[in-house]
mmCIF file of the protein (N, C-alpha, C, O) and its ligand, coordinates in Angstrom:
data_MODEL
# 
_entry.id   MODEL 
# 
loop_
_entity.id 
_entity.type 
_entity.pdbx_number_of_molecules 
1 polymer     1 
2 non-polymer 1 
# 
_entity_poly.entity_id                      1 
_entity_poly.type                           'polypeptide(L)' 
_entity_poly.nstd_linkage                   no 
_entity_poly.nstd_monomer                   no 
_entity_poly.pdbx_seq_one_letter_code       MAKKKYKDIVCRKWLSKETKNLVEKDGKKYYFCCPSCKEKFEKDPEKYIKLVG 
_entity_poly.pdbx_seq_one_letter_code_can   MAKKKYKDIVCRKWLSKETKNLVEKDGKKYYFCCPSCKEKFEKDPEKYIKLVG 
_entity_poly.pdbx_strand_id                 A 
# 
loop_
_entity_poly_seq.entity_id 
_entity_poly_seq.num 
_entity_poly_seq.mon_id 
_entity_poly_seq.hetero 
1 1  MET n 
1 2  ALA n 
1 3  LYS n 
1 4  LYS n 
1 5  LYS n 
1 6  TYR n 
1 7  LYS n 
1 8  ASP n 
1 9  ILE n 
1 10 VAL n 
1 11 CYS n 
1 12 ARG n 
1 13 LYS n 
1 14 TRP n 
1 15 LEU n 
1 16 SER n 
1 17 LYS n 
1 18 GLU n 
1 19 THR n 
1 20 LYS n 
1 21 ASN n 
1 22 LEU n 
1 23 VAL n 
1 24 GLU n 
1 25 LYS n 
1 26 ASP n 
1 27 GLY n 
1 28 LYS n 
1 29 LYS n 
1 30 TYR n 
1 31 TYR n 
1 32 PHE n 
1 33 CYS n 
1 34 CYS n 
1 35 PRO n 
1 36 SER n 
1 37 CYS n 
1 38 LYS n 
1 39 GLU n 
1 40 LYS n 
1 41 PHE n 
1 42 GLU n 
1 43 LYS n 
1 44 ASP n 
1 45 PRO n 
1 46 GLU n 
1 47 LYS n 
1 48 TYR n 
1 49 ILE n 
1 50 LYS n 
1 51 LEU n 
1 52 VAL n 
1 53 GLY n 
# 
loop_
_struct_asym.id 
_struct_asym.entity_id 
A 1 
B 2 
# 
loop_
_chem_comp.id 
_chem_comp.type 
_chem_comp.mon_nstd_flag 
ALA 'L-peptide linking' y 
ARG 'L-peptide linking' y 
ASN 'L-peptide linking' y 
ASP 'L-peptide linking' y 
CYS 'L-peptide linking' y 
GLU 'L-peptide linking' y 
GLY 'peptide linking'   y 
ILE 'L-peptide linking' y 
LEU 'L-peptide linking' y 
LYS 'L-peptide linking' y 
MET 'L-peptide linking' y 
PHE 'L-peptide linking' y 
PRO 'L-peptide linking' y 
SER 'L-peptide linking' y 
THR 'L-peptide linking' y 
TRP 'L-peptide linking' y 
TYR 'L-peptide linking' y 
VAL 'L-peptide linking' y 
ZN  non-polymer         . 
# 
_pdbx_entity_nonpoly.entity_id   2 
_pdbx_entity_nonpoly.name        ? 
_pdbx_entity_nonpoly.comp_id     ZN 
# 
_pdbx_nonpoly_scheme.asym_id         B 
_pdbx_nonpoly_scheme.entity_id       2 
_pdbx_nonpoly_scheme.mon_id          ZN 
_pdbx_nonpoly_scheme.ndb_seq_num     1 
_pdbx_nonpoly_scheme.pdb_seq_num     101 
_pdbx_nonpoly_scheme.auth_seq_num    101 
_pdbx_nonpoly_scheme.pdb_mon_id      ZN 
_pdbx_nonpoly_scheme.auth_mon_id     ZN 
_pdbx_nonpoly_scheme.pdb_strand_id   A 
_pdbx_nonpoly_scheme.pdb_ins_code    . 
# 
loop_
_atom_site.group_PDB 
_atom_site.id 
_atom_site.type_symbol 
_atom_site.label_atom_id 
_atom_site.label_alt_id 
_atom_site.label_comp_id 
_atom_site.label_asym_id 
_atom_site.label_entity_id 
_atom_site.label_seq_id 
_atom_site.pdbx_PDB_ins_code 
_atom_site.Cartn_x 
_atom_site.Cartn_y 
_atom_site.Cartn_z 
_atom_site.occupancy 
_atom_site.B_iso_or_equiv 
_atom_site.pdbx_formal_charge 
_atom_site.auth_seq_id 
_atom_site.auth_comp_id 
_atom_site.auth_asym_id 
_atom_site.auth_atom_id 
_atom_site.pdbx_PDB_model_num 
ATOM   1   N  N  . MET A 1 1  ? -30.887 -4.657  -7.625  1.00 0.00 ? 1   MET A N  1 
ATOM   2   C  CA . MET A 1 1  ? -30.053 -5.730  -8.191  1.00 0.00 ? 1   MET A CA 1 
ATOM   3   C  C  . MET A 1 1  ? -28.585 -5.395  -7.994  1.00 0.00 ? 1   MET A C  1 
ATOM   4   O  O  . MET A 1 1  ? -28.094 -4.363  -8.450  1.00 0.00 ? 1   MET A O  1 
ATOM   5   N  N  . ALA A 1 2  ? -27.917 -6.268  -7.324  1.00 0.00 ? 2   ALA A N  1 
ATOM   6   C  CA . ALA A 1 2  ? -26.506 -6.004  -7.056  1.00 0.00 ? 2   ALA A CA 1 
ATOM   7   C  C  . ALA A 1 2  ? -25.656 -6.393  -8.257  1.00 0.00 ? 2   ALA A C  1 
ATOM   8   O  O  . ALA A 1 2  ? -25.636 -7.545  -8.692  1.00 0.00 ? 2   ALA A O  1 
ATOM   9   N  N  . LYS A 1 3  ? -24.977 -5.420  -8.759  1.00 0.00 ? 3   LYS A N  1 
ATOM   10  C  CA . LYS A 1 3  ? -24.117 -5.652  -9.904  1.00 0.00 ? 3   LYS A CA 1 
ATOM   11  C  C  . LYS A 1 3  ? -22.684 -5.746  -9.415  1.00 0.00 ? 3   LYS A C  1 
ATOM   12  O  O  . LYS A 1 3  ? -22.200 -4.877  -8.690  1.00 0.00 ? 3   LYS A O  1 
ATOM   13  N  N  . LYS A 1 4  ? -22.036 -6.778  -9.809  1.00 0.00 ? 4   LYS A N  1 
ATOM   14  C  CA . LYS A 1 4  ? -20.658 -6.926  -9.361  1.00 0.00 ? 4   LYS A CA 1 
ATOM   15  C  C  . LYS A 1 4  ? -19.738 -6.023  -10.183 1.00 0.00 ? 4   LYS A C  1 
ATOM   16  O  O  . LYS A 1 4  ? -19.799 -5.951  -11.410 1.00 0.00 ? 4   LYS A O  1 
ATOM   17  N  N  . LYS A 1 5  ? -18.888 -5.347  -9.426  1.00 0.00 ? 5   LYS A N  1 
ATOM   18  C  CA . LYS A 1 5  ? -17.960 -4.466  -10.128 1.00 0.00 ? 5   LYS A CA 1 
ATOM   19  C  C  . LYS A 1 5  ? -16.544 -4.965  -9.983  1.00 0.00 ? 5   LYS A C  1 
ATOM   20  O  O  . LYS A 1 5  ? -16.194 -5.640  -9.015  1.00 0.00 ? 5   LYS A O  1 
ATOM   21  N  N  . TYR A 1 6  ? -15.758 -4.626  -10.940 1.00 0.00 ? 6   TYR A N  1 
ATOM   22  C  CA . TYR A 1 6  ? -14.377 -5.051  -10.947 1.00 0.00 ? 6   TYR A CA 1 
ATOM   23  C  C  . TYR A 1 6  ? -13.485 -3.835  -10.961 1.00 0.00 ? 6   TYR A C  1 
ATOM   24  O  O  . TYR A 1 6  ? -13.744 -2.856  -11.661 1.00 0.00 ? 6   TYR A O  1 
ATOM   25  N  N  . LYS A 1 7  ? -12.434 -3.914  -10.179 1.00 0.00 ? 7   LYS A N  1 
ATOM   26  C  CA . LYS A 1 7  ? -11.536 -2.780  -10.143 1.00 0.00 ? 7   LYS A CA 1 
ATOM   27  C  C  . LYS A 1 7  ? -10.195 -3.120  -10.772 1.00 0.00 ? 7   LYS A C  1 
ATOM   28  O  O  . LYS A 1 7  ? -9.568  -4.136  -10.472 1.00 0.00 ? 7   LYS A O  1 
ATOM   29  N  N  . ASP A 1 8  ? -9.795  -2.242  -11.637 1.00 0.00 ? 8   ASP A N  1 
ATOM   30  C  CA . ASP A 1 8  ? -8.470  -2.323  -12.210 1.00 0.00 ? 8   ASP A CA 1 
ATOM   31  C  C  . ASP A 1 8  ? -7.520  -1.752  -11.165 1.00 0.00 ? 8   ASP A C  1 
ATOM   32  O  O  . ASP A 1 8  ? -7.489  -0.542  -10.941 1.00 0.00 ? 8   ASP A O  1 
ATOM   33  N  N  . ILE A 1 9  ? -6.748  -2.624  -10.527 1.00 0.00 ? 9   ILE A N  1 
ATOM   34  C  CA . ILE A 1 9  ? -5.921  -2.148  -9.414  1.00 0.00 ? 9   ILE A CA 1 
ATOM   35  C  C  . ILE A 1 9  ? -4.622  -1.499  -9.863  1.00 0.00 ? 9   ILE A C  1 
ATOM   36  O  O  . ILE A 1 9  ? -3.851  -1.010  -9.038  1.00 0.00 ? 9   ILE A O  1 
ATOM   37  N  N  . VAL A 1 10 ? -4.380  -1.495  -11.161 1.00 0.00 ? 10  VAL A N  1 
ATOM   38  C  CA . VAL A 1 10 ? -3.197  -0.800  -11.658 1.00 0.00 ? 10  VAL A CA 1 
ATOM   39  C  C  . VAL A 1 10 ? -3.494  0.686   -11.841 1.00 0.00 ? 10  VAL A C  1 
ATOM   40  O  O  . VAL A 1 10 ? -2.772  1.532   -11.312 1.00 0.00 ? 10  VAL A O  1 
ATOM   41  N  N  . CYS A 1 11 ? -4.543  1.006   -12.582 1.00 0.00 ? 11  CYS A N  1 
ATOM   42  C  CA . CYS A 1 11 ? -4.879  2.419   -12.791 1.00 0.00 ? 11  CYS A CA 1 
ATOM   43  C  C  . CYS A 1 11 ? -6.021  2.865   -11.885 1.00 0.00 ? 11  CYS A C  1 
ATOM   44  O  O  . CYS A 1 11 ? -6.435  4.023   -11.924 1.00 0.00 ? 11  CYS A O  1 
ATOM   45  N  N  . ARG A 1 12 ? -6.530  1.939   -11.068 1.00 0.00 ? 12  ARG A N  1 
ATOM   46  C  CA . ARG A 1 12 ? -7.585  2.217   -10.097 1.00 0.00 ? 12  ARG A CA 1 
ATOM   47  C  C  . ARG A 1 12 ? -8.890  2.701   -10.702 1.00 0.00 ? 12  ARG A C  1 
ATOM   48  O  O  . ARG A 1 12 ? -9.591  3.539   -10.134 1.00 0.00 ? 12  ARG A O  1 
ATOM   49  N  N  . LYS A 1 13 ? -9.188  2.171   -11.833 1.00 0.00 ? 13  LYS A N  1 
ATOM   50  C  CA . LYS A 1 13 ? -10.428 2.516   -12.496 1.00 0.00 ? 13  LYS A CA 1 
ATOM   51  C  C  . LYS A 1 13 ? -11.433 1.399   -12.210 1.00 0.00 ? 13  LYS A C  1 
ATOM   52  O  O  . LYS A 1 13 ? -11.072 0.224   -12.157 1.00 0.00 ? 13  LYS A O  1 
ATOM   53  N  N  . TRP A 1 14 ? -12.698 1.782   -12.027 1.00 0.00 ? 14  TRP A N  1 
ATOM   54  C  CA . TRP A 1 14 ? -13.735 0.773   -11.863 1.00 0.00 ? 14  TRP A CA 1 
ATOM   55  C  C  . TRP A 1 14 ? -14.184 0.291   -13.224 1.00 0.00 ? 14  TRP A C  1 
ATOM   56  O  O  . TRP A 1 14 ? -14.394 1.078   -14.147 1.00 0.00 ? 14  TRP A O  1 
ATOM   57  N  N  . LEU A 1 15 ? -14.328 -1.022  -13.329 1.00 0.00 ? 15  LEU A N  1 
ATOM   58  C  CA . LEU A 1 15 ? -14.786 -1.602  -14.576 1.00 0.00 ? 15  LEU A CA 1 
ATOM   59  C  C  . LEU A 1 15 ? -16.219 -2.064  -14.379 1.00 0.00 ? 15  LEU A C  1 
ATOM   60  O  O  . LEU A 1 15 ? -16.534 -2.705  -13.375 1.00 0.00 ? 15  LEU A O  1 
ATOM   61  N  N  . SER A 1 16 ? -17.077 -1.750  -15.313 1.00 0.00 ? 16  SER A N  1 
ATOM   62  C  CA . SER A 1 16 ? -18.482 -2.110  -15.145 1.00 0.00 ? 16  SER A CA 1 
ATOM   63  C  C  . SER A 1 16 ? -18.732 -3.570  -15.487 1.00 0.00 ? 16  SER A C  1 
ATOM   64  O  O  . SER A 1 16 ? -19.756 -4.143  -15.114 1.00 0.00 ? 16  SER A O  1 
ATOM   65  N  N  . LYS A 1 17 ? -17.796 -4.155  -16.194 1.00 0.00 ? 17  LYS A N  1 
ATOM   66  C  CA . LYS A 1 17 ? -17.969 -5.576  -16.513 1.00 0.00 ? 17  LYS A CA 1 
ATOM   67  C  C  . LYS A 1 17 ? -16.618 -6.263  -16.648 1.00 0.00 ? 17  LYS A C  1 
ATOM   68  O  O  . LYS A 1 17 ? -15.562 -5.630  -16.667 1.00 0.00 ? 17  LYS A O  1 
ATOM   69  N  N  . GLU A 1 18 ? -16.697 -7.586  -16.739 1.00 0.00 ? 18  GLU A N  1 
ATOM   70  C  CA . GLU A 1 18 ? -15.463 -8.342  -16.917 1.00 0.00 ? 18  GLU A CA 1 
ATOM   71  C  C  . GLU A 1 18 ? -14.852 -7.990  -18.265 1.00 0.00 ? 18  GLU A C  1 
ATOM   72  O  O  . GLU A 1 18 ? -15.555 -7.712  -19.237 1.00 0.00 ? 18  GLU A O  1 
ATOM   73  N  N  . THR A 1 19 ? -13.546 -8.008  -18.296 1.00 0.00 ? 19  THR A N  1 
ATOM   74  C  CA . THR A 1 19 ? -12.874 -7.763  -19.564 1.00 0.00 ? 19  THR A CA 1 
ATOM   75  C  C  . THR A 1 19 ? -12.042 -8.982  -19.920 1.00 0.00 ? 19  THR A C  1 
ATOM   76  O  O  . THR A 1 19 ? -11.902 -9.914  -19.128 1.00 0.00 ? 19  THR A O  1 
ATOM   77  N  N  . LYS A 1 20 ? -11.503 -8.956  -21.108 1.00 0.00 ? 20  LYS A N  1 
ATOM   78  C  CA . LYS A 1 20 ? -10.660 -10.091 -21.477 1.00 0.00 ? 20  LYS A CA 1 
ATOM   79  C  C  . LYS A 1 20 ? -9.251  -9.934  -20.945 1.00 0.00 ? 20  LYS A C  1 
ATOM   80  O  O  . LYS A 1 20 ? -8.428  -10.844 -21.051 1.00 0.00 ? 20  LYS A O  1 
ATOM   81  N  N  . ASN A 1 21 ? -8.978  -8.769  -20.369 1.00 0.00 ? 21  ASN A N  1 
ATOM   82  C  CA . ASN A 1 21 ? -7.670  -8.551  -19.765 1.00 0.00 ? 21  ASN A CA 1 
ATOM   83  C  C  . ASN A 1 21 ? -7.689  -9.075  -18.332 1.00 0.00 ? 21  ASN A C  1 
ATOM   84  O  O  . ASN A 1 21 ? -7.837  -8.323  -17.368 1.00 0.00 ? 21  ASN A O  1 
ATOM   85  N  N  . LEU A 1 22 ? -7.537  -10.365 -18.233 1.00 0.00 ? 22  LEU A N  1 
ATOM   86  C  CA . LEU A 1 22 ? -7.719  -11.056 -16.968 1.00 0.00 ? 22  LEU A CA 1 
ATOM   87  C  C  . LEU A 1 22 ? -6.456  -11.796 -16.552 1.00 0.00 ? 22  LEU A C  1 
ATOM   88  O  O  . LEU A 1 22 ? -5.805  -12.456 -17.361 1.00 0.00 ? 22  LEU A O  1 
ATOM   89  N  N  . VAL A 1 23 ? -6.129  -11.671 -15.276 1.00 0.00 ? 23  VAL A N  1 
ATOM   90  C  CA . VAL A 1 23 ? -5.019  -12.448 -14.727 1.00 0.00 ? 23  VAL A CA 1 
ATOM   91  C  C  . VAL A 1 23 ? -5.537  -13.216 -13.523 1.00 0.00 ? 23  VAL A C  1 
ATOM   92  O  O  . VAL A 1 23 ? -6.187  -12.642 -12.650 1.00 0.00 ? 23  VAL A O  1 
ATOM   93  N  N  . GLU A 1 24 ? -5.251  -14.510 -13.473 1.00 0.00 ? 24  GLU A N  1 
ATOM   94  C  CA . GLU A 1 24 ? -5.633  -15.290 -12.315 1.00 0.00 ? 24  GLU A CA 1 
ATOM   95  C  C  . GLU A 1 24 ? -4.406  -15.553 -11.469 1.00 0.00 ? 24  GLU A C  1 
ATOM   96  O  O  . GLU A 1 24 ? -3.388  -16.051 -11.950 1.00 0.00 ? 24  GLU A O  1 
ATOM   97  N  N  . LYS A 1 25 ? -4.525  -15.208 -10.198 1.00 0.00 ? 25  LYS A N  1 
ATOM   98  C  CA . LYS A 1 25 ? -3.392  -15.383 -9.305  1.00 0.00 ? 25  LYS A CA 1 
ATOM   99  C  C  . LYS A 1 25 ? -3.893  -15.809 -7.938  1.00 0.00 ? 25  LYS A C  1 
ATOM   100 O  O  . LYS A 1 25 ? -4.800  -15.188 -7.385  1.00 0.00 ? 25  LYS A O  1 
ATOM   101 N  N  . ASP A 1 26 ? -3.307  -16.868 -7.388  1.00 0.00 ? 26  ASP A N  1 
ATOM   102 C  CA . ASP A 1 26 ? -3.686  -17.404 -6.092  1.00 0.00 ? 26  ASP A CA 1 
ATOM   103 C  C  . ASP A 1 26 ? -5.193  -17.591 -5.968  1.00 0.00 ? 26  ASP A C  1 
ATOM   104 O  O  . ASP A 1 26 ? -5.777  -17.310 -4.921  1.00 0.00 ? 26  ASP A O  1 
ATOM   105 N  N  . GLY A 1 27 ? -5.809  -18.058 -7.023  1.00 0.00 ? 27  GLY A N  1 
ATOM   106 C  CA . GLY A 1 27 ? -7.235  -18.325 -7.004  1.00 0.00 ? 27  GLY A CA 1 
ATOM   107 C  C  . GLY A 1 27 ? -8.118  -17.095 -7.118  1.00 0.00 ? 27  GLY A C  1 
ATOM   108 O  O  . GLY A 1 27 ? -9.344  -17.204 -7.071  1.00 0.00 ? 27  GLY A O  1 
ATOM   109 N  N  . LYS A 1 28 ? -7.511  -15.931 -7.267  1.00 0.00 ? 28  LYS A N  1 
ATOM   110 C  CA . LYS A 1 28 ? -8.290  -14.710 -7.426  1.00 0.00 ? 28  LYS A CA 1 
ATOM   111 C  C  . LYS A 1 28 ? -8.153  -14.202 -8.847  1.00 0.00 ? 28  LYS A C  1 
ATOM   112 O  O  . LYS A 1 28 ? -7.133  -14.389 -9.511  1.00 0.00 ? 28  LYS A O  1 
ATOM   113 N  N  . LYS A 1 29 ? -9.229  -13.547 -9.294  1.00 0.00 ? 29  LYS A N  1 
ATOM   114 C  CA . LYS A 1 29 ? -9.203  -13.015 -10.644 1.00 0.00 ? 29  LYS A CA 1 
ATOM   115 C  C  . LYS A 1 29 ? -9.048  -11.506 -10.604 1.00 0.00 ? 29  LYS A C  1 
ATOM   116 O  O  . LYS A 1 29 ? -9.733  -10.811 -9.854  1.00 0.00 ? 29  LYS A O  1 
ATOM   117 N  N  . TYR A 1 30 ? -8.166  -11.034 -11.400 1.00 0.00 ? 30  TYR A N  1 
ATOM   118 C  CA . TYR A 1 30 ? -7.936  -9.591  -11.486 1.00 0.00 ? 30  TYR A CA 1 
ATOM   119 C  C  . TYR A 1 30 ? -8.217  -9.148  -12.914 1.00 0.00 ? 30  TYR A C  1 
ATOM   120 O  O  . TYR A 1 30 ? -7.725  -9.723  -13.885 1.00 0.00 ? 30  TYR A O  1 
ATOM   121 N  N  . TYR A 1 31 ? -9.025  -8.105  -12.998 1.00 0.00 ? 31  TYR A N  1 
ATOM   122 C  CA . TYR A 1 31 ? -9.392  -7.598  -14.317 1.00 0.00 ? 31  TYR A CA 1 
ATOM   123 C  C  . TYR A 1 31 ? -8.752  -6.247  -14.565 1.00 0.00 ? 31  TYR A C  1 
ATOM   124 O  O  . TYR A 1 31 ? -8.574  -5.446  -13.647 1.00 0.00 ? 31  TYR A O  1 
ATOM   125 N  N  . PHE A 1 32 ? -8.416  -6.012  -15.799 1.00 0.00 ? 32  PHE A N  1 
ATOM   126 C  CA . PHE A 1 32 ? -7.773  -4.758  -16.172 1.00 0.00 ? 32  PHE A CA 1 
ATOM   127 C  C  . PHE A 1 32 ? -8.445  -4.143  -17.378 1.00 0.00 ? 32  PHE A C  1 
ATOM   128 O  O  . PHE A 1 32 ? -9.015  -4.832  -18.224 1.00 0.00 ? 32  PHE A O  1 
ATOM   129 N  N  . CYS A 1 33 ? -8.361  -2.807  -17.432 1.00 0.00 ? 33  CYS A N  1 
ATOM   130 C  CA . CYS A 1 33 ? -9.064  -2.094  -18.492 1.00 0.00 ? 33  CYS A CA 1 
ATOM   131 C  C  . CYS A 1 33 ? -8.416  -2.281  -19.857 1.00 0.00 ? 33  CYS A C  1 
ATOM   132 O  O  . CYS A 1 33 ? -9.074  -2.185  -20.894 1.00 0.00 ? 33  CYS A O  1 
ATOM   133 N  N  . CYS A 1 34 ? -7.121  -2.549  -19.838 1.00 0.00 ? 34  CYS A N  1 
ATOM   134 C  CA . CYS A 1 34 ? -6.410  -2.657  -21.108 1.00 0.00 ? 34  CYS A CA 1 
ATOM   135 C  C  . CYS A 1 34 ? -5.197  -3.584  -20.965 1.00 0.00 ? 34  CYS A C  1 
ATOM   136 O  O  . CYS A 1 34 ? -4.748  -3.854  -19.851 1.00 0.00 ? 34  CYS A O  1 
ATOM   137 N  N  . PRO A 1 35 ? -4.675  -4.063  -22.081 1.00 0.00 ? 35  PRO A N  1 
ATOM   138 C  CA . PRO A 1 35 ? -3.526  -4.977  -22.016 1.00 0.00 ? 35  PRO A CA 1 
ATOM   139 C  C  . PRO A 1 35 ? -2.310  -4.373  -21.326 1.00 0.00 ? 35  PRO A C  1 
ATOM   140 O  O  . PRO A 1 35 ? -1.526  -5.105  -20.721 1.00 0.00 ? 35  PRO A O  1 
ATOM   141 N  N  . SER A 1 36 ? -2.135  -3.076  -21.400 1.00 0.00 ? 36  SER A N  1 
ATOM   142 C  CA . SER A 1 36 ? -0.935  -2.509  -20.787 1.00 0.00 ? 36  SER A CA 1 
ATOM   143 C  C  . SER A 1 36 ? -1.018  -2.514  -19.262 1.00 0.00 ? 36  SER A C  1 
ATOM   144 O  O  . SER A 1 36 ? 0.001   -2.676  -18.592 1.00 0.00 ? 36  SER A O  1 
ATOM   145 N  N  . CYS A 1 37 ? -2.215  -2.339  -18.707 1.00 0.00 ? 37  CYS A N  1 
ATOM   146 C  CA . CYS A 1 37 ? -2.388  -2.466  -17.252 1.00 0.00 ? 37  CYS A CA 1 
ATOM   147 C  C  . CYS A 1 37 ? -2.120  -3.905  -16.834 1.00 0.00 ? 37  CYS A C  1 
ATOM   148 O  O  . CYS A 1 37 ? -1.482  -4.157  -15.812 1.00 0.00 ? 37  CYS A O  1 
ATOM   149 N  N  . LYS A 1 38 ? -2.600  -4.819  -17.609 1.00 0.00 ? 38  LYS A N  1 
ATOM   150 C  CA . LYS A 1 38 ? -2.400  -6.225  -17.327 1.00 0.00 ? 38  LYS A CA 1 
ATOM   151 C  C  . LYS A 1 38 ? -0.905  -6.561  -17.311 1.00 0.00 ? 38  LYS A C  1 
ATOM   152 O  O  . LYS A 1 38 ? -0.425  -7.289  -16.441 1.00 0.00 ? 38  LYS A O  1 
ATOM   153 N  N  . GLU A 1 39 ? -0.202  -6.025  -18.270 1.00 0.00 ? 39  GLU A N  1 
ATOM   154 C  CA . GLU A 1 39 ? 1.237   -6.238  -18.356 1.00 0.00 ? 39  GLU A CA 1 
ATOM   155 C  C  . GLU A 1 39 ? 1.966   -5.708  -17.130 1.00 0.00 ? 39  GLU A C  1 
ATOM   156 O  O  . GLU A 1 39 ? 2.845   -6.372  -16.580 1.00 0.00 ? 39  GLU A O  1 
ATOM   157 N  N  . LYS A 1 40 ? 1.590   -4.506  -16.707 1.00 0.00 ? 40  LYS A N  1 
ATOM   158 C  CA . LYS A 1 40 ? 2.204   -3.915  -15.516 1.00 0.00 ? 40  LYS A CA 1 
ATOM   159 C  C  . LYS A 1 40 ? 1.979   -4.796  -14.301 1.00 0.00 ? 40  LYS A C  1 
ATOM   160 O  O  . LYS A 1 40 ? 2.888   -5.011  -13.499 1.00 0.00 ? 40  LYS A O  1 
ATOM   161 N  N  . PHE A 1 41 ? 0.773   -5.299  -14.174 1.00 0.00 ? 41  PHE A N  1 
ATOM   162 C  CA . PHE A 1 41 ? 0.445   -6.160  -13.054 1.00 0.00 ? 41  PHE A CA 1 
ATOM   163 C  C  . PHE A 1 41 ? 1.283   -7.443  -13.088 1.00 0.00 ? 41  PHE A C  1 
ATOM   164 O  O  . PHE A 1 41 ? 1.799   -7.881  -12.060 1.00 0.00 ? 41  PHE A O  1 
ATOM   165 N  N  . GLU A 1 42 ? 1.410   -8.021  -14.242 1.00 0.00 ? 42  GLU A N  1 
ATOM   166 C  CA . GLU A 1 42 ? 2.159   -9.271  -14.365 1.00 0.00 ? 42  GLU A CA 1 
ATOM   167 C  C  . GLU A 1 42 ? 3.640   -9.099  -14.047 1.00 0.00 ? 42  GLU A C  1 
ATOM   168 O  O  . GLU A 1 42 ? 4.301   -10.029 -13.585 1.00 0.00 ? 42  GLU A O  1 
ATOM   169 N  N  . LYS A 1 43 ? 4.147   -7.903  -14.299 1.00 0.00 ? 43  LYS A N  1 
ATOM   170 C  CA . LYS A 1 43 ? 5.548   -7.638  -14.002 1.00 0.00 ? 43  LYS A CA 1 
ATOM   171 C  C  . LYS A 1 43 ? 5.804   -7.552  -12.504 1.00 0.00 ? 43  LYS A C  1 
ATOM   172 O  O  . LYS A 1 43 ? 6.855   -7.967  -12.015 1.00 0.00 ? 43  LYS A O  1 
ATOM   173 N  N  . ASP A 1 44 ? 4.830   -7.008  -11.785 1.00 0.00 ? 44  ASP A N  1 
ATOM   174 C  CA . ASP A 1 44 ? 5.030   -6.791  -10.352 1.00 0.00 ? 44  ASP A CA 1 
ATOM   175 C  C  . ASP A 1 44 ? 3.718   -6.932  -9.584  1.00 0.00 ? 44  ASP A C  1 
ATOM   176 O  O  . ASP A 1 44 ? 3.237   -5.970  -8.986  1.00 0.00 ? 44  ASP A O  1 
ATOM   177 N  N  . PRO A 1 45 ? 3.142   -8.132  -9.601  1.00 0.00 ? 45  PRO A N  1 
ATOM   178 C  CA . PRO A 1 45 ? 1.815   -8.333  -8.997  1.00 0.00 ? 45  PRO A CA 1 
ATOM   179 C  C  . PRO A 1 45 ? 1.752   -7.990  -7.513  1.00 0.00 ? 45  PRO A C  1 
ATOM   180 O  O  . PRO A 1 45 ? 0.770   -7.413  -7.045  1.00 0.00 ? 45  PRO A O  1 
ATOM   181 N  N  . GLU A 1 46 ? 2.795   -8.341  -6.779  1.00 0.00 ? 46  GLU A N  1 
ATOM   182 C  CA . GLU A 1 46 ? 2.780   -8.122  -5.326  1.00 0.00 ? 46  GLU A CA 1 
ATOM   183 C  C  . GLU A 1 46 ? 2.570   -6.657  -4.979  1.00 0.00 ? 46  GLU A C  1 
ATOM   184 O  O  . GLU A 1 46 ? 1.845   -6.327  -4.041  1.00 0.00 ? 46  GLU A O  1 
ATOM   185 N  N  . LYS A 1 47 ? 3.198   -5.804  -5.728  1.00 0.00 ? 47  LYS A N  1 
ATOM   186 C  CA . LYS A 1 47 ? 3.105   -4.369  -5.488  1.00 0.00 ? 47  LYS A CA 1 
ATOM   187 C  C  . LYS A 1 47 ? 1.654   -3.888  -5.524  1.00 0.00 ? 47  LYS A C  1 
ATOM   188 O  O  . LYS A 1 47 ? 1.214   -3.124  -4.665  1.00 0.00 ? 47  LYS A O  1 
ATOM   189 N  N  . TYR A 1 48 ? 0.924   -4.357  -6.538  1.00 0.00 ? 48  TYR A N  1 
ATOM   190 C  CA . TYR A 1 48 ? -0.455  -3.903  -6.691  1.00 0.00 ? 48  TYR A CA 1 
ATOM   191 C  C  . TYR A 1 48 ? -1.401  -4.592  -5.711  1.00 0.00 ? 48  TYR A C  1 
ATOM   192 O  O  . TYR A 1 48 ? -2.344  -3.981  -5.207  1.00 0.00 ? 48  TYR A O  1 
ATOM   193 N  N  . ILE A 1 49 ? -1.138  -5.862  -5.450  1.00 0.00 ? 49  ILE A N  1 
ATOM   194 C  CA . ILE A 1 49 ? -1.985  -6.598  -4.513  1.00 0.00 ? 49  ILE A CA 1 
ATOM   195 C  C  . ILE A 1 49 ? -1.865  -5.998  -3.124  1.00 0.00 ? 49  ILE A C  1 
ATOM   196 O  O  . ILE A 1 49 ? -2.848  -5.919  -2.388  1.00 0.00 ? 49  ILE A O  1 
ATOM   197 N  N  . LYS A 1 50 ? -0.668  -5.578  -2.770  1.00 0.00 ? 50  LYS A N  1 
ATOM   198 C  CA . LYS A 1 50 ? -0.432  -4.975  -1.472  1.00 0.00 ? 50  LYS A CA 1 
ATOM   199 C  C  . LYS A 1 50 ? -1.234  -3.682  -1.313  1.00 0.00 ? 50  LYS A C  1 
ATOM   200 O  O  . LYS A 1 50 ? -1.738  -3.385  -0.229  1.00 0.00 ? 50  LYS A O  1 
ATOM   201 N  N  . LEU A 1 51 ? -1.346  -2.934  -2.380  1.00 0.00 ? 51  LEU A N  1 
ATOM   202 C  CA . LEU A 1 51 ? -2.072  -1.674  -2.334  1.00 0.00 ? 51  LEU A CA 1 
ATOM   203 C  C  . LEU A 1 51 ? -3.559  -1.863  -2.075  1.00 0.00 ? 51  LEU A C  1 
ATOM   204 O  O  . LEU A 1 51 ? -4.208  -1.028  -1.444  1.00 0.00 ? 51  LEU A O  1 
ATOM   205 N  N  . VAL A 1 52 ? -4.081  -2.966  -2.568  1.00 0.00 ? 52  VAL A N  1 
ATOM   206 C  CA . VAL A 1 52 ? -5.515  -3.224  -2.377  1.00 0.00 ? 52  VAL A CA 1 
ATOM   207 C  C  . VAL A 1 52 ? -5.782  -3.833  -0.993  1.00 0.00 ? 52  VAL A C  1 
ATOM   208 O  O  . VAL A 1 52 ? -6.872  -3.686  -0.440  1.00 0.00 ? 52  VAL A O  1 
ATOM   209 N  N  . GLY A 1 53 ? -4.800  -4.498  -0.460  1.00 0.00 ? 53  GLY A N  1 
ATOM   210 C  CA . GLY A 1 53 ? -4.971  -5.109  0.853   1.00 0.00 ? 53  GLY A CA 1 
ATOM   211 C  C  . GLY A 1 53 ? -5.224  -6.583  0.727   1.00 0.00 ? 53  GLY A C  1 
ATOM   212 O  O  . GLY A 1 53 ? -5.393  -7.269  1.734   1.00 0.00 ? 53  GLY A O  1 
HETATM 213 ZN ZN . ZN  B 2 .  ? -6.213  0.194   -16.316 1.00 0.00 2 101 ZN  A ZN 1 
# 
């Protein structure tokens, strides 16, 4: 059974499930382990998106 995983691209931690720390940008959903990671992403989304490719 393929389980979808989510990666917190700010702290680079794998998340086993969706969290409520969610940001939607350009039709993509980004999940974060905690509100502070989410905040960092919102301040400078391009920086983190670039790192993931
Ligand atoms: Zn995080």
